[in-house]
N, C-alpha and C positions, 0 to 999 in steps of 0.2 A: 384523306380526301379521295373520293372515287375517281376512277379513270376518266369518267365523263366530265366531272368538274375540273380535273386537271387540264383536259383538252380545251374546255371553254376558257379557263383562266389563261392558258397559253395564247389562245387566239386574241383574247382581250388585251393581253400584254403587248401583242403586236399592234393592235389598234392604238393603244396608248403611245407607243413609240412613233407610229406614223403621225398621229395628231401633234405630238411635240415637234416632229420634224416639219410638219406643215406650218406651224406657228413660227418656227425659226426661219424657214424659207421665206415666209411672208415678211417677217421683220427685216430680213437681209435684202429684200427686193428681188428675189429670184423670179424667174420667168413664170408666167401663169401656166404654161405648158407643164413645167416641172411640178408645180403645185397641184394641178389637176391630176397628174399621174399618181401623186401621193394620196389624193382624195379617193381615187379609184381603188388604191390598195386598201384604204380604210373600209370602203364599202365591201370589198371582197372578203376581208377578214371578218367583218360583222356578219356577212351572209354565211360564212363558214361556221361561225359560232352558233348562229340561228339554226343551221341544219343539224348540228350536233344536239342542241337542246330539243328541237322539234322531234328528231328521231327518237331520242330517249323518252320523251313524253308519250309518243305513240306506243312505244314498247311497253311502257308502264300501264297505259290504258288497256292494252290487249291482255297483258298478264293479269291485271286486276279485274278484268271483265267489265270495266267501266267505259268500254269503247262504244259510244253511241254518237249519232250524228250531231246532236245538240252540243255535246261536250267538245267534239272535234271542232265544230264551227266556232264555238266561243274561244277556243285556243288559237285558232287561225287568225281571228280578228284581232 
């Protein structure tokens, strides 16, 4: 597995752990403040994974010579 895929997989494992924690916290009746903090951690972990993927995709586009605005726009959407 490539280093990029390992990095993304690691971040997604964190997301999975946080989501399980959110479910458990909800079932246990924990405070909404605590739950919202965990949700923020999920968003941050997902954004981190997105950055890794986006960065790698951009590198691939430049190296392959397929870096054109239309392709970039379609990837961003």
